[in-house]
C-alpha positions, 0 to 999 in steps of 0.5 A: 440426501442431507449429507450429500447436500452438505458435502456439495455445499462444502465443495462449492465453498472450497472452490470459491475460496480457491478461486478467490486465493488464485485471483488475489495471488494473480494480482500480486503476481501481475504487480511484481512482474510488471515492476520487474519488466519496468526495470525495478530491482527485485531487492535492494541493490545493497544485496540484502533484505531487512525487515525494517528500514527506518532511515528515510533520507537513504538510498535504501528507503522503499527497498526493504520489507517495511519502512515508515511508509508502510503505515501509509499503505495500511491507511490505503487499506482503510480508505479502499475498504470505505470506497469499496463499501460505498461502491458495492456495499451489497457485493461479497467482501471478497469481491470488494477486497479484490477491487481494492487490491487491483486499485493498490496494485495499479497505484504501485505500478503508476507510482513507480513510473518515471513520471511519478518518480521524477515528480517525487524527486522534484516536488519533495525532499526525496532526492534519493528516491528512484522507485521501489524494489519489487519486494518493497512494493509487494509488501506495500500491497500486503500492508494495504491488505492488512488495513482492508481486513482490519477495517472490515472487522473494527468499528469505524471510530477505531479505524479513524482513531488509528488513521489519526494516530499513525498520521501523527506518529509518522508525521512527528518522526519523519516530517512526512505522512500520507496526507503530506505525501498527497499534498506534495505530489499534487500541489507542492508547497514551499513551506512544507518542503522547507519544514520537511528539510528541517529548516522550519516554515 
């Protein structure tokens, strides 16, 4: 009897794991398919895929697997973990992750609409930005995934320290980061734009 109970419990866990994996894959798939139907290229128009694209002022930015903005998406994961904990701290961690992934996928789709793309081009120095490739967008969501699960396992102070370190590191090297990106999208400042262009404040 006890063996049967253990077996039934294992089967139930296996089914829950399968359902969770299917839901997560479905969200990734919906994101990718939606961007494809919106007309975004699957991979860079250059015809190849790189692991890292380090030149921001390039038509290949946001077209490959990772770039300087990958760090921002890791921080998305930190933030979404915190929000999901506040909203549903009693929910299973997997349910909170699916909520975070749905939010990230929704942002990725919104970010790649003509309205947001043109906003970036008008309000920032991203003149060569025409939206993400599908593979880049999916990798952004994977970076958020990594950030979420790191936040679930690391002490809060470590997550805060990593956030500050990544923002400072990226801000120093490319004069942009998640905080500046949000500011320039919502309330563009000429001083920041001039600094990002390299002409000082």
